[in-house]
C-alpha positions as CSV (number, residue, x, y, z in Angstrom):
1,M,12.3,-4.0,-1.3
2,V,10.7,-6.1,-4.1
3,T,12.6,-4.1,-6.9
4,G,15.4,-1.9,-5.7
5,R,18.8,-2.1,-5.3
6,P,21.8,-1.1,-3.3
7,G,22.1,2.6,-4.1
8,I,23.1,6.5,-2.0
9,I,20.5,8.5,-1.3
10,H,20.1,11.3,1.4
11,G,24.2,10.9,2.4
12,S,22.7,6.7,3.5
13,R,22.9,3.3,1.3
14,T,19.7,1.9,1.4
15,M,17.8,0.1,-1.5
16,L,16.6,1.5,-4.0
17,M,14.9,2.0,-6.9
18,Q,17.2,2.6,-10.0
19,T,18.5,2.5,-13.6
20,D,21.2,-0.1,-14.8
21,D,23.5,3.0,-14.2
22,G,22.4,3.4,-10.9
23,Q,20.2,7.0,-11.8
24,I,17.6,6.8,-8.8
25,T,14.0,6.7,-11.0
26,E,10.9,8.4,-9.9
27,P,8.3,6.0,-8.5
28,Y,4.6,6.2,-8.8
29,S,1.7,6.1,-6.4
30,I,-2.5,7.2,-6.1
31,S,-0.6,7.8,-2.4
32,A,1.4,10.8,-2.1
33,G,3.1,9.6,0.7
34,L,4.1,6.4,-1.1
35,D,6.5,7.3,-3.9
36,Y,9.5,7.7,-1.7
37,P,12.2,6.0,-4.2
38,G,13.8,3.9,-1.1
39,I,13.2,2.6,2.3
40,G,15.2,3.8,5.4
41,P,18.6,2.3,6.5
42,I,17.2,0.5,9.0
43,H,14.4,-1.4,6.9
44,S,16.8,-2.3,4.4
45,Y,18.9,-4.2,7.6
46,L,16.0,-6.0,8.2
47,H,14.7,-7.0,4.7
48,K,18.5,-7.8,4.6
49,I,18.5,-10.6,8.0
50,K,15.0,-11.5,6.7
51,R,13.1,-9.9,9.7
52,V,10.8,-8.3,6.9
53,I,8.7,-8.6,3.9
54,F,8.4,-6.3,1.4
55,D,6.0,-6.5,-1.2
56,N,4.0,-4.5,-3.5
57,V,0.0,-3.5,-4.1
58,N,-1.4,-1.6,-7.3
59,D,-3.4,1.3,-7.1
60,E,-6.8,-0.2,-7.5
61,E,-5.9,-2.8,-5.1
62,A,-5.6,-0.3,-2.7
63,L,-8.6,1.7,-4.3
64,E,-10.7,-1.2,-4.0
65,A,-9.6,-1.9,-0.5
66,A,-10.2,1.4,1.0
67,F,-13.8,1.4,-0.8
68,R,-14.6,-2.0,1.2
69,L,-13.3,-0.7,4.2
70,T,-15.7,1.9,4.1
71,L,-18.4,0.0,2.9
72,L,-17.7,-2.7,5.9
73,E,-16.8,-0.5,8.4
74,G,-17.8,3.0,8.0
75,I,-13.6,4.0,8.3
76,I,-12.4,6.6,4.3
77,P,-8.7,5.1,5.3
78,A,-6.1,6.9,3.9
79,L,-4.7,5.9,0.6
80,E,-1.0,4.7,2.4
81,S,-3.0,2.3,4.9
82,A,-5.3,1.0,1.7
83,H,-2.5,-0.3,0.3
84,A,-1.8,-2.0,3.6
85,L,-5.3,-3.4,3.7
86,A,-4.7,-4.8,0.0
87,W,-1.4,-6.7,1.1
88,L,-4.4,-9.0,3.4
89,G,-6.5,-9.9,0.5
90,K,-3.3,-10.7,-1.2
91,H,-2.0,-13.3,1.5
92,Q,-3.0,-16.8,3.3
93,F,-3.2,-16.8,6.8
94,R,-4.2,-19.2,8.9
95,K,-7.4,-19.8,11.4
96,D,-5.4,-18.7,14.5
97,D,-3.1,-15.7,12.9
98,V,-3.7,-12.2,13.9
99,V,-3.5,-9.2,11.9
100,V,-3.3,-5.7,13.2
101,V,-3.3,-3.1,10.9
102,T,-3.4,0.4,11.9
103,I,-4.9,2.9,9.9
104,S,-3.0,5.8,10.1
105,G,-3.9,9.8,8.1
106,R,-7.0,10.6,6.6
107,G,-9.4,9.5,4.2
108,D,-11.4,12.7,3.5
109,K,-7.9,14.1,2.3
110,D,-7.7,11.6,-0.6
111,M,-11.6,12.2,-2.1
112,D,-10.3,13.8,-4.9
113,A,-8.6,10.6,-5.9
114,Y,-11.5,8.3,-5.0
115,I,-14.0,10.5,-7.2
116,K,-12.0,10.4,-9.8
117,Y,-11.7,6.0,-9.5
118,M,-15.4,5.4,-9.0
119,E,-16.2,8.1,-12.3
120,T,-13.9,5.7,-14.2
121,R,-14.9,2.8,-13.0
122,K,-18.5,4.3,-13.0
123,C,-20.1,3.2,-10.8
124,K,-23.5,3.6,-10.3
125,K,-24.0,1.2,-6.8
126,R,-21.9,-0.9,-4.6
127,I,-18.1,-0.9,-6.4
128,I,-16.8,-4.1,-4.7
129,D,-17.8,-7.1,-3.5
130,T,-18.3,-8.0,0.0
131,N,-18.1,-11.4,0.1
132,T,-14.8,-10.7,2.2
133,P,-12.3,-13.2,3.9
134,W,-12.0,-10.3,6.3
135,R,-13.3,-10.3,9.8
136,F,-13.0,-6.9,11.6
137,I,-13.8,-7.6,14.9
């Protein structure tokens, strides 16, 4: 986990977001499914043995990625999945790499967040650049 350290929550020792004195902090994410202060013990172990990489994506990056997918493919992703899509745009891949992202959930449940973001940005036309390195097949 990017900002976590070992701690105990719900009877499990895992990586947690916490203060210096061990109090669990309240995380924030525009996505209700991502506002948990820790990760499961198996993910913590996989991180420890360097089998997984954890990284972060902010809300604006996730929203931009969601709009890009909607514009290019007509799919409205759930905000949880939009965070994974945003991660793709932050990393370089080799030409022969194959990356699979499963779009889970329903983006229609997040329409209020999408609309609020568009109003905040005072969007009138396209809000994103369609000149993207992503190639959907």
